[in-house]
N, C-alpha and C positions, 0 to 999 in steps of 0.2 A: 529444460529442466521442464517437465512438466508438474503438474499439484499430486499429489500423493497424500491421500490420510491416514493411512498407516501410519508414515514416517511422517509425521505432523503437519501432513497439506490442510489448508483449508474447508473443513466440511463442504459439502457441494448441499447436503441438506440444511445448513446452514447460512449460505449464500440464498439459498432459493429462498427464505423464508426472510433472513430480510427484506431482500430487491421487493416480493414481495406487501411487507407492511408497510417499507416504508414509499412504496408508489402509492397503495392506496390511503398514506396517511396525505400523501400533496395530493391525491385526486387527481392524476395525472391519468394518460390511459400509456396502453403499449407503445403504440405508436408514435406519441408524444415525448416520451420519457428514450427511444430507440431513437429519434431524431436528434434529442438535446445532447445527446450522448452523442451519438454521430457512429450509432450501430444498427446489424442489420432488426429490425422489430424480429424474427426468425430467431436470433442469437440470446435475444432476450428474454422473449419464450421459454429458449429452452435454459436459461441460467434460472430462469422462475421456474421451473418445474425440475429442478438436480439434475438433469441431464446437460447441461455445457461444463464449457471445462475454461474459465474464467482468466487472463492474463493480469497485471499488473495494473495494464492500460486498461482494458478492456474495465476494471475496478472501480479503479479513478476516475475513469472516464460519465461510468453511472454515477457516484456520489458526487460530481462536479451535476451532473443533471437533476440527481434528486436533492441536491444541497444539503448532504450529510456528509459526514471524516468516511471516510476510506475502513475505519474501526469499524464506525455501525452497521456495513454490508460483512465483514468476515466473525466476527466477533459472537461465539456462544456468549448465554448468557453463565457468567460465574457463580459461586458464594464467597461468601467472604475475603476469608483467605484461600492465596493465589498462589501458588508453586507454577513454576513452567520449567522445566527441567531442561538443556540441551539440546539443542539440534529437535525438541517436539515444540506444538505450541501450531494455531492454525499460520500458514506458510503460503504465500503467495505468488507463481517464479512470473518473470520478465516473457517478455512476446520476441523480443528482437536477443536480450543480452543473458549472460551466465549469473545470474541475481535474482534476492532472493530477500522479500520481506516477510518478518514475521511478527505478526502485534503480539506484544507483551502487554501492556493494559490502555485499555482505551478511556478518553476521559469521563469519569463520572457525571452526576449531576450537579450542576455550577461548575466542573472543571472548564478547561477549554484544550486542554490537551491529549494528543494519545502516543506509546512507548513500542516501538520497532526495535525489534533484533534485525540487524541488514549485513545481508552479504554476500560478497560478489569475487566472477574470479573477473583477471587478463584476457581480453579480450572484445566485444562490444560493448561499450559502455550502455548505462541506464540515464537515456535521457526523457526525462519528464516533461511533458508539458504543465501549465502554469493548470495549481490544485484552485479548489478555491480562493474565491481573494480573500485579502488577507491573515494568509496560512504562512507560517512561519518555520523554516524546518532548521532545529537544531543536531546536530549529528558531533561524539566524539569518538574519536577512529579507536579502536579497541587492537587489533592486527594488519602488519601489510602495511598497506602504502598506497594513498588512490588521491584521486583528481575530483574535489567535489565545489559545487557553488550552484553561481550563476551561469549557463551555459555559455555564454563569453568570456565571463574569467572564473573559471571553476579554478581553486586553490589546492595546491599537494597539500596534503597530509599526511603525519607520522603517527604511529599509539601513541593517543595521549592527548594528540590534538584539537582541537576543538572550533569547531563553523557553524556561526549564525550565517541565515539568506533568506529572503524573502523566494516564498514556495507558491507563490500566487505569476510566480515571471518562469520562463523557461528554466528549468537546471538538466543537473548531472551527474552524476556517480560514475567514478570510473575507477576500476580495480588496477595498480601497474603493478600488485606482487597477488600469488596463490593464498589463499588463506583469508582472504582481506575481511575485517568484519566490523561491526559498529550498532552502537546505539544512535538510535535515532526519533527526534519528541517534533509530532509536529504539534506547533500549536493553533489550534483556531481564534478567530477575532469572532 
């Protein structure tokens, strides 16, 4: 899978502006942010110029390096009333798994949560490295079947099942049936 803004992929210009804004806010150089995120400086430079093609893993690593939620890097500014039609919205795809993450709502000032629609297909699971300290993930599976949770102790979920686990430790989302999707709330402390 690869981002496709025409089909709801995260617009590269939004990601580019967000990365520049957050890096400027922190006062960190391109070199320092790239080093903290474990990516090449040239990759970060391309992303900030809107010419890169970031994966979920790269954006999460940059969020951790900049100490901001993932959503702050991919969400365009919105008006008060917000409707995101199914299959639309800023979507970012995993590098090694058939997994997509669509931001539905980022945390407004004073709140500490982001809401995502996630979808995955059987095959390579989405293995996540730890996010920022204190992150807790909540998932309600809507369709399909999946193994979800802490990487060494995932739990099998069916439609309607809910799981909550620390997102600041290695974790996993593995689709066990085609058409698996659900809602994830990422809570920040």
